[in-house]
N, C-alpha and C positions, 0 to 999 in steps of 0.2 A: 915374593915369597913363594917358596916351592911348595908342593902339594904335601909332601911328608912334613915340612915345617908347620903347614898351617893344621893339619890334624894333630899334631902335638899341641899346638896352641889351643885347638880346641878342647883336648883333654885338660889341659892346664886352666883354660876357663871355666869348664864344668867342676873340676875339683876345687876351684876356689869360691863359686857360688853356692849359697846356703839355697838359693830359690832356682827352680828350673830356668833354663836360657833359652829362648826361643830362636828358631833358624833365621828368622830376620834379624835379632840382635847380634847374633854371631856374625852373619852376612856383613852388618854394617860395619863391626868392629875390625872384620878382615878384608875389607873391600872387594867382596865376590858376591855372586848371586846367592839367593836363597838356596836355589837348586844345587849350586855345587855343595853348599853346607850339607843339604839333606844327601848327597852322593858320599861325602866326606864320613858323614854319619854312619851310612850302611857299609862303607869299607872299615870303619873302626869297630862296628859290631862283628863283621866277618872275621875279624882279625882278633878276636876275644875281647873286646872293652866291653864292659857292663853297663851299656848305655840304655837309660830308661826312658821312653817317650811319655808325656803327659800332655795334656791338652793346653797347657801352657808352656811347654817347651821340653828340653832335654836335660836330664841330670844323670849322675852315675848312680847304679842300679844300688850300690851299697847305703849310699847317702840316702836314697828314696825309701830302702826298705826300713830305716830307722824311725820314720813316722807313719808308716804304713800298716793299715790295720785292713785285713781281708776277710769277707764274710761269705759264706758258701751257703746258700737257701738251697735245702733238699725237701723232698714230699715223700715219706714212706708209709706203709701200712705197718702193722705192729710188727709182723714178721722181718720188713726189711729194716726197721728200727732197730731191733734186737740184734741184728745181724751186722749193722753197722756199729752199734756200740760195743759189739764182741769182738770187733776187728782190731 
């Protein structure tokens, strides 16, 4: 399998998976090293693919965002809180 075919296969596998897929799992399925997968992911990202890395593996950004909740903790004095709320 050529590198471009492998990258297309990686994207296909990520689209089909409801859970993050580890680099080791992808490497095993594609018969290459984990480091090759990491490099392919970097190239796919550089090419515009919205691949999101989690501690459990890779998934597509739009699929990850569906269940993602973000919380930002800040600490303001009264004037800073008023300024942020009025922003």
